[in-house]
N, C-alpha and C positions, 0 to 999 in steps of 0.2 A: 392626592392624599386619600388613603383608604379610611373607611368608617371604623371607628373604634367600637367594639362590642363590650360594653362594661358588664353586661350580664354574664359573660363567659369568664370574667376575672374573679378570682377568689377575693375575699374581703381584704386580705393583706395586699394582694396585687393591685386592687383598686385604690387602696390607701396610698401605696407607694407611687402609683401612676399619678394620682392627684398631687402628691407632694412634689413630683418632678415636673408637673405641668399645671402650675397654679393659675394660669390664665384660661384653662379649659373649663368653662362654665358648666358644660354638660357633665364633665367628670365630677365636679363639685356636687351638682344636683343628684347624680347617681349615688355618690358616696353618702350624702346626707339622707337620701331616701332609704338606702339600705340600713344605715345606722338607726334610723327612726323605727324601722320594722322589727329590730331586735328587742327581745324582752329586757327589761332593766331589772337588775337584782337589787333588792333592798337589803343593805348590810345591817343597818340598825336605825333606830329612831331617836330623836332628841328626847332626853329624859331617861334613856336606858342607862342603868347604873354601870353597865359594861361598855358604854359607848366608845371610850378611848381604846379599850382592848380590842373590840371588834374592828374598829377602823385600822388599827395597827396590824391586825391579822390579815385583813383584806389587802392592805398595801404590800405586806410581805408575800402573800400568795400571788399577787399580780406580778411582783418583781421576779419571783421564781419562775413564773410562766414565761417571762421574756428572756430569762437566762438560758432556758433549755432550747 
């Protein structure tokens, strides 16, 4: 069996690989490490008067991303 090079995979390829090979511990570690290195976007904060609106907009935006 050949070595899998997770670094050469795109984020989506690595995600898909892990979903198809859930027993591959190294794939899980590579995926989690990559996810933890990505910056996290703060959508809103508790107490924001537009909290619900901002959350709804973020969900719609993410949904549109996955539709294209």
